[in-house]
C-alpha positions in Angstrom: 173.3 58.2 -31.0 172.8 59.5 -27.5 170.8 62.5 -26.0 173.6 63.8 -24.1 174.8 67.3 -24.7 178.5 67.6 -25.8 181.2 68.6 -23.4 178.9 68.0 -20.3 177.0 71.1 -20.8 173.5 71.5 -19.4 171.2 74.2 -18.5 172.7 77.2 -16.9 171.2 78.1 -13.4 172.6 81.4 -11.9 173.8 81.3 -8.3 171.6 82.4 -5.5 172.1 85.7 -3.8 173.6 85.2 -0.5 171.5 88.0 0.9 168.4 86.1 -0.1 169.6 83.0 1.8 170.4 85.0 4.8 167.0 86.8 4.7 165.3 83.3 4.5 167.4 81.9 7.5 166.8 85.1 9.5 163.0 84.9 9.0 162.9 81.4 10.1 165.0 82.4 13.1 162.8 85.1 13.6 159.8 82.9 14.0 161.7 80.3 16.5 164.8 81.4 18.4 165.2 85.3 17.9 161.5 86.6 17.8 161.9 90.1 17.0 165.5 90.7 16.1 165.4 87.7 13.5 162.3 89.3 11.8 163.8 92.7 11.5 167.2 91.2 10.0 164.9 89.2 7.5 163.2 92.3 6.2 166.3 94.2 5.8 168.3 91.6 4.1 165.3 90.5 2.0 164.9 94.0 0.6 168.6 94.3 -0.1 168.6 90.9 -1.8 165.8 91.9 -4.0 167.7 95.0 -5.0 170.9 92.9 -5.4 168.9 90.6 -7.8 167.5 93.3 -9.9 170.8 95.0 -10.4 172.6 91.8 -11.4 170.6 91.6 -14.7 170.0 87.7 -14.5 173.6 86.9 -12.9 172.0 86.1 -9.6 168.8 84.3 -8.7 167.0 83.8 -5.5 164.0 86.1 -5.9 161.8 83.5 -4.2 164.3 83.2 -1.3 164.2 86.8 -0.7 160.4 87.0 -0.9 160.1 84.2 1.6 162.4 85.9 3.9 160.4 89.1 3.8 157.1 87.4 4.2 158.5 85.4 7.2 159.9 88.8 8.6 156.4 90.5 8.4 154.9 87.6 10.1 157.4 87.5 12.9 157.0 91.4 13.3 153.1 91.0 13.4 153.2 88.1 15.9 155.7 90.1 18.1 153.4 93.1 18.1 150.4 91.0 19.0 152.3 89.3 21.7 153.4 92.7 23.1 149.7 93.9 23.2 148.7 90.9 24.8 151.4 91.2 27.4 150.5 94.8 28.0 146.8 94.1 28.5 147.7 91.3 31.0 149.9 93.6 33.0 148.0 96.9 32.8 144.4 95.2 33.0 144.7 94.1 36.9 146.3 97.4 37.7 143.4 99.4 36.2 141.0 97.2 37.9 142.5 97.8 41.4 143.0 101.5 40.7 139.2 101.7 40.0 138.1 99.6 42.7 136.6 96.9 40.5 138.8 93.9 41.4 136.3 92.2 43.5 133.6 92.3 41.0 135.8 91.3 38.4 137.1 88.4 40.3 133.5 87.3 41.0 132.6 87.7 37.3 135.5 85.6 36.4 134.7 82.8 38.9 131.0 82.8 37.5 132.4 82.4 33.9 134.7 79.6 35.0 
């Protein structure tokens, strides 16, 4: 006697949601090639995938893919916001120092620190 199931049957695994896969790919691209746009796409498609999976009543899987895409999307948005804040400070701080006449003192302080 063998341990094989008849007719080649095995455990049934529902297919992954295509929106969940798109969310994961967009989340990865949002951290690498398309910084802000990919993250926004990952958030939107991840949310749509979670709704699609819930409405399928077990016919679709991929909840983990959708969750990973949403997490990567939020990480990408957070890093983009931090980068924009740092860029704004780097641009506005020298302009503010020149306007206040403190650029010479700041330059001497910076040289003393280095």
